[in-house]
C-alpha positions as CSV (number, residue, x, y, z in Angstrom):
1,X,-121.3,50.6,-36.2
2,X,-118.2,51.6,-38.2
3,X,-116.2,54.7,-37.8
4,X,-116.4,57.3,-40.5
5,X,-117.9,60.5,-41.5
6,X,-121.0,61.4,-43.5
7,X,-121.9,64.5,-45.3
8,X,-124.2,65.7,-48.0
9,X,-123.9,68.3,-50.7
10,X,-126.9,69.4,-52.7
11,X,-124.5,70.3,-55.6
12,X,-123.4,66.7,-56.1
13,X,-124.4,65.3,-59.5
14,X,-127.8,63.5,-59.4
15,X,-128.7,64.7,-55.9
16,X,-132.0,66.6,-55.7
17,X,-132.8,69.1,-53.0
18,X,-135.2,66.7,-51.3
19,X,-132.5,64.0,-51.3
20,X,-130.0,66.4,-49.9
21,X,-132.4,67.4,-47.1
22,X,-133.0,63.8,-46.2
23,X,-129.3,63.0,-46.3
24,X,-128.3,66.0,-44.2
25,X,-128.6,66.6,-40.4
26,X,-131.2,69.4,-40.4
27,X,-134.4,67.4,-40.2
28,X,-132.8,65.0,-37.6
29,X,-131.7,67.9,-35.5
30,X,-135.1,69.7,-35.8
31,X,-136.9,66.5,-34.7
32,X,-134.5,66.0,-31.8
33,X,-134.9,69.6,-30.6
34,X,-138.7,69.3,-30.9
35,X,-138.6,66.3,-28.6
36,X,-136.9,68.2,-25.8
37,X,-139.1,71.3,-26.0
38,X,-141.4,71.8,-23.1
39,X,-145.0,72.1,-24.2
40,X,-146.1,74.3,-21.3
41,X,-149.7,74.9,-20.1
42,X,-149.7,78.5,-21.3
43,X,-152.2,80.7,-23.2
44,X,-151.7,80.4,-27.0
45,X,-152.8,82.4,-30.0
46,X,-154.2,79.2,-31.5
47,X,-155.0,76.8,-28.7
48,X,-153.7,73.3,-29.0
49,X,-154.8,70.6,-26.6
50,X,-152.0,69.8,-24.2
51,X,-152.2,66.1,-24.9
52,X,-151.8,66.6,-28.6
53,X,-148.8,68.9,-28.1
54,X,-147.1,66.4,-25.8
55,X,-147.7,63.6,-28.2
56,X,-146.1,65.6,-31.0
57,X,-143.1,66.3,-28.9
58,X,-142.7,62.7,-27.8
59,X,-143.3,61.4,-31.3
60,X,-140.5,63.5,-32.7
61,X,-137.9,61.2,-31.1
62,X,-138.9,58.1,-33.2
63,X,-139.0,60.4,-36.2
64,X,-135.5,61.6,-35.4
65,X,-134.3,57.9,-35.2
66,X,-135.9,57.2,-38.6
67,X,-134.4,60.3,-40.2
68,X,-131.1,59.5,-38.7
69,X,-131.1,56.0,-40.2
70,X,-132.2,57.3,-43.6
71,X,-129.4,59.9,-43.6
72,X,-126.8,57.5,-42.2
73,X,-128.0,54.0,-43.2
74,X,-124.6,52.4,-42.6
75,X,-124.6,53.6,-38.9
76,X,-121.3,55.4,-39.5
77,X,-120.1,57.3,-36.4
78,X,-117.2,59.1,-34.9
79,X,-115.5,57.8,-31.8
80,X,-116.2,60.1,-28.9
81,X,-115.5,60.0,-25.2
82,X,-118.3,62.4,-24.6
83,X,-121.0,60.2,-26.2
84,X,-119.4,57.0,-24.7
85,X,-119.8,58.4,-21.2
86,X,-123.3,59.6,-22.0
87,X,-124.1,56.1,-23.3
88,X,-122.8,54.5,-20.1
89,X,-124.9,57.0,-18.1
90,X,-128.0,56.1,-20.1
91,X,-127.5,52.3,-19.6
92,X,-127.0,52.6,-15.9
93,X,-130.0,55.0,-15.6
94,X,-132.1,52.3,-17.3
95,X,-130.9,49.6,-15.0
96,X,-131.7,51.7,-11.9
97,X,-135.0,53.0,-13.3
98,X,-136.6,49.5,-13.8
99,X,-136.3,49.1,-10.0
100,X,-137.6,52.5,-9.2
101,X,-140.7,53.1,-7.0
102,X,-142.3,54.8,-10.0
103,X,-141.1,52.2,-12.5
104,X,-143.3,53.1,-15.5
105,X,-142.5,56.8,-15.6
106,X,-138.8,56.3,-14.7
107,X,-138.3,53.5,-17.2
108,X,-139.9,55.5,-19.9
109,X,-137.6,58.4,-19.3
110,X,-134.6,56.0,-19.3
111,X,-135.6,54.5,-22.6
112,X,-136.1,58.0,-24.1
113,X,-132.6,58.9,-23.0
114,X,-131.2,55.8,-24.6
115,X,-133.0,56.6,-27.9
116,X,-131.8,60.2,-27.6
117,X,-128.2,59.1,-27.2
118,X,-128.6,56.8,-30.3
119,X,-129.6,59.8,-32.4
120,X,-126.6,61.7,-31.1
121,X,-124.3,58.7,-32.1
122,X,-125.8,58.9,-35.7
123,X,-125.2,62.7,-35.7
124,X,-121.5,62.3,-34.9
125,X,-121.1,61.5,-38.6
126,X,-121.2,65.3,-39.2
127,X,-118.6,66.2,-36.6
128,X,-115.6,68.1,-37.8
129,X,-117.2,69.6,-40.8
130,X,-115.6,72.8,-42.0
131,X,-119.0,74.5,-42.5
132,X,-120.0,73.8,-38.8
133,X,-123.3,72.4,-40.2
134,X,-124.6,71.1,-36.8
135,X,-124.1,74.5,-35.2
136,X,-125.8,76.2,-38.1
137,X,-128.8,73.8,-37.9
138,X,-129.1,74.6,-34.2
139,X,-129.0,78.3,-34.7
140,X,-131.5,78.2,-37.4
141,X,-133.9,76.2,-35.2
142,X,-133.4,78.7,-32.4
143,X,-134.1,81.7,-34.7
144,X,-137.4,80.1,-35.7
145,X,-138.3,79.6,-32.0
146,X,-137.4,83.1,-30.9
147,X,-139.0,84.7,-34.0
148,X,-142.2,82.8,-33.1
149,X,-142.0,84.3,-29.6
150,X,-141.7,87.8,-31.0
151,X,-144.6,87.2,-33.4
152,X,-146.7,86.1,-30.4
153,X,-145.9,89.4,-28.7
154,X,-147.2,91.3,-31.8
155,X,-150.3,89.1,-32.2
156,X,-151.3,88.7,-28.5
157,X,-149.2,90.7,-26.1
158,X,-151.5,89.8,-23.2
159,X,-150.9,86.1,-23.7
160,X,-147.2,86.5,-24.3
161,X,-146.8,88.3,-20.9
162,X,-149.4,86.3,-19.0
163,X,-146.7,84.5,-16.9
164,X,-146.4,87.2,-14.2
165,X,-145.3,89.8,-16.7
166,X,-142.5,87.6,-18.1
167,X,-142.2,86.8,-21.8
168,X,-143.5,83.4,-22.9
169,X,-144.3,81.8,-26.2
170,X,-147.8,82.5,-27.5
171,X,-147.4,80.6,-30.8
172,X,-145.6,77.6,-29.2
173,X,-146.1,77.6,-25.4
174,X,-142.5,78.0,-24.3
175,X,-142.1,79.0,-20.6
176,X,-139.9,82.1,-19.8
177,X,-136.9,80.1,-18.8
178,X,-136.8,78.3,-22.1
179,X,-137.3,81.5,-24.1
180,X,-134.4,83.0,-22.2
181,X,-132.2,79.9,-22.7
182,X,-132.7,79.8,-26.5
183,X,-132.3,83.6,-26.8
184,X,-129.1,83.6,-24.8
185,X,-127.5,80.7,-26.7
186,X,-128.6,82.2,-30.1
187,X,-127.3,85.7,-29.1
188,X,-124.0,84.4,-27.7
189,X,-123.2,82.2,-30.6
190,X,-124.1,84.9,-33.1
191,X,-121.8,87.4,-31.3
192,X,-118.9,84.9,-31.3
193,X,-119.5,84.2,-35.0
194,X,-119.4,88.0,-35.6
195,X,-116.2,88.3,-33.6
196,X,-114.5,85.9,-36.0
197,X,-116.0,87.4,-39.2
198,X,-118.2,84.3,-39.8
199,X,-121.5,86.3,-39.9
200,X,-122.3,89.8,-41.1
201,X,-122.6,92.8,-39.0
202,X,-126.2,93.2,-40.1
203,X,-127.2,89.8,-38.9
204,X,-125.4,90.4,-35.6
205,X,-127.2,93.7,-35.1
206,X,-130.6,92.3,-35.9
207,X,-130.0,89.4,-33.6
208,X,-128.8,91.7,-30.8
209,X,-131.9,93.9,-31.1
210,X,-134.6,91.2,-31.5
211,X,-133.2,88.4,-29.5
212,X,-131.8,90.7,-26.8
213,X,-135.2,92.2,-26.3
214,X,-136.7,88.7,-25.9
215,X,-134.1,87.8,-23.3
216,X,-134.7,91.0,-21.3
217,X,-138.5,90.4,-21.6
218,X,-138.2,87.0,-19.9
219,X,-136.7,88.5,-16.7
220,X,-134.5,85.4,-16.4
221,X,-131.3,86.0,-14.4
222,X,-129.6,82.7,-15.0
223,X,-129.7,83.0,-18.8
224,X,-128.4,86.5,-18.6
225,X,-125.5,85.6,-16.3
226,X,-124.7,82.6,-18.5
227,X,-124.6,84.7,-21.6
228,X,-122.4,87.4,-20.0
229,X,-119.9,84.9,-18.4
230,X,-119.9,82.7,-21.6
231,X,-119.1,85.7,-23.8
232,X,-116.4,86.9,-21.4
233,X,-114.7,83.5,-21.6
234,X,-115.1,83.1,-25.3
235,X,-114.0,86.7,-25.9
236,X,-110.9,86.2,-23.7
237,X,-109.9,83.2,-25.9
238,X,-110.0,85.5,-29.0
239,X,-108.7,88.7,-27.4
240,X,-105.1,88.6,-28.6
241,X,-105.9,87.4,-32.1
242,X,-108.9,89.6,-33.1
243,X,-108.8,93.4,-33.1
244,X,-112.6,93.4,-33.3
245,X,-112.8,91.6,-30.0
246,X,-110.5,94.2,-28.4
247,X,-112.4,97.2,-29.7
248,X,-115.8,95.7,-28.8
249,X,-114.5,94.8,-25.3
250,X,-113.5,98.4,-24.7
251,X,-116.8,99.8,-26.0
252,X,-118.8,97.4,-23.9
253,X,-116.8,98.2,-20.8
254,X,-117.5,101.9,-21.2
255,X,-121.2,101.2,-22.0
256,X,-121.6,98.9,-18.9
257,X,-120.1,101.4,-16.5
258,X,-122.2,104.2,-17.9
259,X,-125.4,102.2,-17.8
260,X,-124.9,100.9,-14.3
261,X,-124.1,104.4,-13.1
262,X,-127.2,106.0,-14.7
263,X,-129.8,103.2,-14.3
264,X,-128.7,101.2,-11.2
265,X,-132.1,101.4,-9.5
266,X,-133.9,100.1,-12.6
267,X,-131.4,97.3,-13.1
268,X,-131.9,96.2,-9.4
269,X,-135.7,96.2,-9.9
270,X,-135.4,94.1,-13.0
271,X,-133.2,91.6,-11.2
272,X,-135.5,91.3,-8.2
273,X,-138.6,90.8,-10.4
274,X,-140.8,92.2,-7.7
275,X,-139.4,89.8,-5.1
276,X,-137.9,90.7,-1.8
277,X,-134.1,90.6,-1.4
278,X,-134.6,87.6,0.9
279,X,-136.5,85.7,-1.8
280,X,-133.9,86.6,-4.4
281,X,-130.9,85.5,-2.2
282,X,-132.8,82.2,-1.5
283,X,-133.2,81.8,-5.3
284,X,-137.0,81.9,-5.0
285,X,-137.2,79.1,-2.5
286,X,-135.0,76.7,-4.5
287,X,-132.5,76.4,-1.7
288,X,-135.1,75.0,0.7
289,X,-135.9,72.2,-1.8
290,X,-132.2,71.5,-2.3
291,X,-131.6,71.2,1.4
292,X,-134.6,68.8,1.7
293,X,-133.2,66.6,-1.1
294,X,-129.7,66.5,0.4
295,X,-131.0,65.8,3.9
296,X,-133.2,62.9,2.8
297,X,-132.1,59.5,4.2
298,X,-131.3,57.0,1.5
299,X,-129.8,53.6,1.2
300,X,-126.2,53.1,0.2
301,X,-127.1,51.9,-3.4
302,X,-129.4,54.9,-3.8
303,X,-126.6,57.3,-2.7
304,X,-124.3,55.8,-5.3
305,X,-126.7,55.3,-8.2
306,X,-129.9,57.2,-7.4
307,X,-133.5,56.2,-7.5
308,X,-134.1,56.3,-11.3
309,X,-134.9,59.1,-13.7
310,X,-137.7,61.4,-12.4
311,X,-139.6,64.5,-13.4
312,X,-137.0,66.5,-11.5
313,X,-139.3,67.4,-8.6
314,X,-139.3,66.6,-4.9
315,X,-142.5,66.5,-2.9
316,X,-144.3,68.2,-5.7
317,X,-141.8,71.1,-5.9
318,X,-139.4,71.7,-8.8
319,X,-135.8,71.0,-7.9
320,X,-134.4,73.5,-10.5
321,X,-130.8,72.4,-10.1
322,X,-129.1,69.9,-12.3
323,X,-126.7,68.8,-9.6
324,X,-129.3,68.2,-7.0
325,X,-131.7,66.6,-9.4
326,X,-128.9,64.3,-10.8
327,X,-128.0,63.3,-7.2
328,X,-131.6,62.4,-6.6
329,X,-132.0,60.5,-9.9
330,X,-128.5,59.0,-10.5
331,X,-126.6,59.5,-7.2
332,X,-122.9,60.1,-7.0
333,X,-122.4,58.2,-10.3
334,X,-124.5,60.7,-12.2
335,X,-122.7,63.7,-10.6
336,X,-119.4,62.1,-11.6
337,X,-120.6,61.7,-15.2
338,X,-121.9,65.2,-15.5
339,X,-118.7,66.7,-14.1
340,X,-116.6,64.5,-16.4
341,X,-118.6,65.6,-19.4
342,X,-118.1,69.3,-18.6
343,X,-114.4,69.0,-17.6
344,X,-113.6,66.9,-20.7
345,X,-115.1,69.5,-23.1
346,X,-113.4,72.4,-21.2
347,X,-110.0,70.7,-21.4
348,X,-110.5,69.9,-25.1
349,X,-111.5,73.5,-25.8
350,X,-108.5,74.9,-23.8
351,X,-106.1,72.6,-25.7
352,X,-107.7,73.4,-29.1
353,X,-106.0,76.0,-31.3
354,X,-107.2,79.6,-31.0
355,X,-110.1,80.5,-33.2
356,X,-113.8,80.3,-33.8
357,X,-114.3,76.6,-32.9
358,X,-112.5,77.0,-29.6
359,X,-114.5,80.2,-28.8
360,X,-117.9,78.6,-29.7
361,X,-117.1,75.5,-27.6
362,X,-116.0,77.6,-24.6
363,X,-119.2,79.7,-24.8
364,X,-121.5,76.7,-25.0
365,X,-119.8,74.8,-22.2
366,X,-119.6,77.9,-19.9
367,X,-123.2,78.7,-20.5
368,X,-124.3,75.1,-19.7
369,X,-122.1,75.1,-16.6
370,X,-123.6,78.4,-15.2
371,X,-127.2,77.3,-16.1
372,X,-126.7,73.9,-14.4
373,X,-126.8,75.4,-11.0
374,X,-130.4,76.7,-11.2
375,X,-131.8,74.6,-14.1
376,X,-131.9,70.9,-14.9
377,X,-130.9,69.2,-18.1
378,X,-127.5,67.5,-18.0
379,X,-129.0,64.3,-16.5
380,X,-131.7,63.7,-19.1
381,X,-132.6,64.3,-22.7
382,X,-132.5,68.1,-23.0
383,X,-131.3,71.1,-25.1
384,X,-128.3,71.3,-22.7
385,X,-127.0,67.9,-23.8
386,X,-127.5,68.9,-27.4
387,X,-125.5,72.1,-26.9
388,X,-122.7,70.2,-25.2
389,X,-122.8,67.8,-28.1
390,X,-122.4,70.8,-30.4
391,X,-119.3,71.9,-28.4
392,X,-117.8,68.4,-29.0
393,X,-118.7,68.6,-32.7
394,X,-116.9,71.9,-33.3
395,X,-113.8,70.7,-31.5
396,X,-113.6,67.4,-33.5
397,X,-110.9,67.0,-36.0
398,X,-111.9,67.0,-39.7
399,X,-112.5,63.5,-41.1
400,X,-113.2,62.3,-44.6
401,X,-114.2,64.6,-47.4
402,X,-117.0,67.1,-46.6
403,X,-120.0,66.6,-48.9
404,X,-119.2,62.9,-49.6
405,X,-120.8,59.9,-48.1
406,X,-118.2,57.3,-47.1
407,X,-119.1,53.9,-48.5
408,X,-120.1,51.3,-46.1
């Protein structure tokens, strides 16, 4: 592969809308996101057999590769420490997985991760664009997902809240944690864009009302905490240079104090989700699984490089922690890579000049860091890796001329 940048502009002479769509990143990004969506066993407005849903998700990855090669036939890429580290991680994971006790499933996941990273390499051609095209592709996909969840509430509220009263997708079977994840990222990025004047107040208000309601309906504490901390960090990076951020911070501070004072019992009930305080402090039993994984006796090579990519469970119980799951799958090497990815992006964001790009990157990295403690994703093909990839894309320096394909 050669180093360059690729873009597409539907206004270029002789370029039709269909050609512009094929030459741009939107279809590639959509297929890649579809591949990492969980097709849960949840009630749906129009039932789709689980096997067919899973086949559609898995088949989206070869489609993403094909679309990536069509849009970027010369294999033009941008150099990236982030993707290089991810590539090394994927190769080592494959080498370990072929010796796993569960060789077929583990090797399949490793090959999927390698293909996922290949698509990310092809997408680096759109890094550094002044129009933040990859970020806008992601936000458009998230809007479609969250709107489908809200439509499901209108069409079949019983099915939408069938998961213990927590909001799920009834059009596409998204579990509550994923609905919360996509809602939090969409809401947070939209607010940061509004802070910097990159989106209208009307769009921000509609997003706040609709997406905020979806987030609250999921009763997911991790996503809410990640959203709040991410916005605090992003807002702090903009505080001195944007009067809108300072005014909004003051208003939100007063609103939070008033709300907590008046509705503290209701807030506590929402956070507990009907659980006892002991269950809540034990993270719904997660800590017991984590302790069992850490206490498990392993050989020295397994401690260093893990046992191969798994379904992120232990003795039939979900691990629900990226760090514990990565230690199980990829050992200390995997933990080192995950930490290096997050630290590298944080340092790049801190050193980047103040503005929208820095704030978006800080929000995305902070959110992924918070979520990594009670959710998995940094050690496998996932939306979290896509969002860290977006953080890298907005921090990248401009290269080439936007809208022009660099000749091979």
